[in-house]
C-alpha positions in Angstrom: 17.7 81.5 -11.2 15.4 81.9 -8.3 12.1 83.9 -8.7 10.9 85.5 -5.4 10.2 82.8 -2.9 10.5 80.0 -5.4 13.3 77.6 -5.0 16.0 77.5 -7.7 14.9 76.0 -11.0 11.2 76.5 -10.1 10.7 79.0 -12.9 12.3 76.8 -15.6 10.2 73.9 -14.4 7.1 75.9 -14.9 8.2 77.0 -18.4 9.1 73.4 -19.2 5.8 72.1 -17.9 4.0 74.7 -20.0 5.6 73.8 -23.2 5.1 70.1 -22.5 1.4 70.6 -21.9 1.0 72.7 -25.1 2.8 70.2 -27.3 0.5 67.3 -25.8 -2.5 69.2 -26.6 -1.5 70.0 -30.1 -0.3 66.4 -30.7 -3.8 65.3 -29.6 -5.6 67.6 -31.7 -3.7 66.5 -34.7 -4.1 62.8 -34.0 -5.3 60.7 -37.1 -8.8 59.1 -37.0 -8.6 55.5 -36.4 -11.2 52.5 -37.3 -13.6 52.3 -40.0 -14.7 55.4 -42.0 -18.4 56.4 -42.3 -20.2 56.7 -45.5 -22.1 59.7 -44.5 -20.9 62.7 -42.5 -21.6 62.5 -38.8 -22.8 66.2 -38.7 -24.6 66.9 -41.9 -25.4 63.4 -43.3 -23.8 64.2 -46.9 -22.1 61.2 -48.5 -18.5 61.1 -47.9 -16.6 60.6 -51.3 -15.0 57.1 -51.4 -11.7 58.6 -52.4 -11.7 60.7 -49.0 -12.5 57.4 -47.0 -9.6 55.6 -48.7 -7.3 58.4 -48.4 -8.1 59.1 -44.7 -9.0 55.9 -42.8 -11.4 56.5 -40.0 -12.8 59.8 -41.2 -16.0 60.9 -39.8 -16.9 64.2 -41.3 -17.2 65.4 -45.0 -14.6 68.0 -46.3 -16.8 71.0 -45.7 -17.7 70.1 -42.0 -14.0 69.1 -41.5 -12.7 72.5 -43.0 -15.5 74.4 -40.8 -14.2 72.4 -37.6 -10.6 73.3 -38.4 -11.2 76.8 -38.8 -13.3 77.4 -35.6 -11.5 79.3 -33.0 -11.1 77.3 -29.9 -10.7 79.4 -26.8 -8.6 77.8 -24.0 -8.6 78.9 -20.3 -5.2 79.9 -19.1 -3.5 78.1 -16.5 -1.9 80.3 -13.5 0.9 78.0 -12.6 2.7 80.5 -10.5 -0.1 81.8 -8.5 1.4 85.2 -7.9 -1.0 88.3 -7.4 0.6 90.1 -10.5 -0.3 87.1 -12.7 -3.8 86.8 -11.3 -4.7 90.6 -12.0 -3.9 90.2 -15.9 
């Protein structure tokens, strides 16, 4: 399938690249902490319970701060891979 002046397969390659980028971003955001756990939260300085430190090695935040961070909306900039005038006007 050709899209305008693009060569055959270019649209599918753009879609696959977008999906690959999004999957990589999601996997990176869900990466497990590594290393030694902190005894106190890196943000609020509250003590992190020992059960949490044992269950999640490498943890740096208390439960409340982690829930707040997980619930925060992260706005990402869109990538205009195609570069057409129509997609730039949206």
